[in-house]
C-alpha positions in Angstrom: 5.3 -1.8 214.3 2.4 -1.1 212.0 0.0 1.7 212.6 -3.6 1.1 213.5 -6.7 3.4 213.2 -8.7 3.4 216.4 -12.4 3.6 216.6 -12.2 7.3 217.4 -11.8 7.7 213.6 -14.3 10.2 212.2 -14.1 8.8 208.7 -12.7 12.0 207.2 -10.5 10.1 204.8 -7.5 12.4 205.2 -5.2 9.5 205.8 -6.0 7.3 202.8 -4.3 9.3 200.0 -1.2 9.9 202.1 -0.3 6.3 202.4 2.6 5.4 200.0 1.8 1.7 200.3 -1.9 2.0 199.7 -2.4 0.2 203.0 -5.3 2.4 204.2 -8.9 1.5 203.2 -12.4 2.8 203.9 -14.4 0.7 206.4 -16.0 -2.4 204.8 -13.7 -2.1 201.7 -12.1 -5.3 200.4 -8.4 -5.0 199.7 -5.5 -6.9 198.1 -1.7 -6.9 198.2 -1.0 -5.8 194.6 -2.8 -2.4 194.8 -0.2 0.3 195.4 2.7 -2.1 195.4 5.1 -3.7 192.9 4.2 -7.2 194.0 3.6 -9.6 191.1 0.2 -11.3 190.8 -0.1 -14.7 192.3 1.2 -16.5 195.4 4.1 -14.8 197.3 5.7 -15.3 200.7 5.6 -12.0 202.7 8.7 -11.0 204.8 6.8 -12.3 207.9 6.6 -15.8 206.4 2.9 -15.5 205.6 2.0 -17.0 202.1 -0.7 -15.0 200.3 -2.2 -14.7 196.8 -1.6 -11.0 196.0 -4.8 -10.6 193.9 -7.3 -12.3 196.1 -9.7 -9.9 197.8 -9.0 -9.7 201.5 -11.7 -9.3 204.1 -12.1 -5.8 205.5 -10.4 -5.3 208.9 -13.2 -2.9 210.0 -16.7 -2.5 208.8 -17.1 1.0 210.4 -14.0 3.1 210.2 -10.9 3.4 208.0 -8.4 0.6 208.6 -4.8 -0.2 207.8 -3.7 -3.5 206.4 -0.7 -4.3 208.7 1.1 -6.5 206.1 1.3 -3.4 203.8 2.1 -0.8 206.5 5.8 0.2 206.7 5.2 3.3 208.9 6.2 5.2 205.7 9.8 3.9 206.1 11.7 4.5 202.9 9.3 7.3 201.9 8.9 9.8 204.8 10.4 10.7 208.2 7.1 9.8 210.0 3.9 8.0 209.3 1.9 10.3 207.1 -1.5 9.0 208.3 -0.7 10.1 211.9 0.7 13.4 210.6 -2.6 14.4 208.9 -5.1 12.8 211.2 -7.2 15.6 212.8 -8.3 13.4 215.8 -5.0 11.6 216.4 -6.5 8.1 215.9 -3.5 6.7 213.9 -1.4 5.1 216.6 1.2 2.2 216.8 -0.4 -1.2 216.6 1.0 -3.2 219.5 -0.3 -6.4 217.9 2.1 -6.0 215.0 5.5 -5.0 216.4 8.3 -4.7 213.9 11.8 -3.2 214.1 13.0 -0.4 211.9 15.0 -3.0 209.9 12.0 -5.2 209.4 9.9 -2.2 208.2 12.7 -1.2 205.7 12.8 -4.8 204.4 9.1 -4.8 204.0 9.2 -1.5 202.1 11.8 -2.9 199.8 9.8 -6.2 199.3 6.6 -4.2 198.5 8.3 -1.8 196.1 11.1 -3.7 194.5 
């Protein structure tokens, strides 16, 4: 499953530079699918079947605290042994997102898709 940042976040920003997928953004920041990935510009179908335009600005998931774009989160599979956001978070607010459950195989496939 993806990781989520809870509202206990103190906005320290320690997690953002650690994400190999550039899936972590400061609260209220728009994001897109191409930043930090190898995805080509234009319309693509994500491994979960969702069709997106990779360059279109996406609405921030949170206006107040850092957030993780679940479609870009691979729990650091293919890069590290554990999610780096959780490893560096001083208040332990990077936790599994039960609304976005994925198997290890799905996470590895997503990592390969994002960084082909």
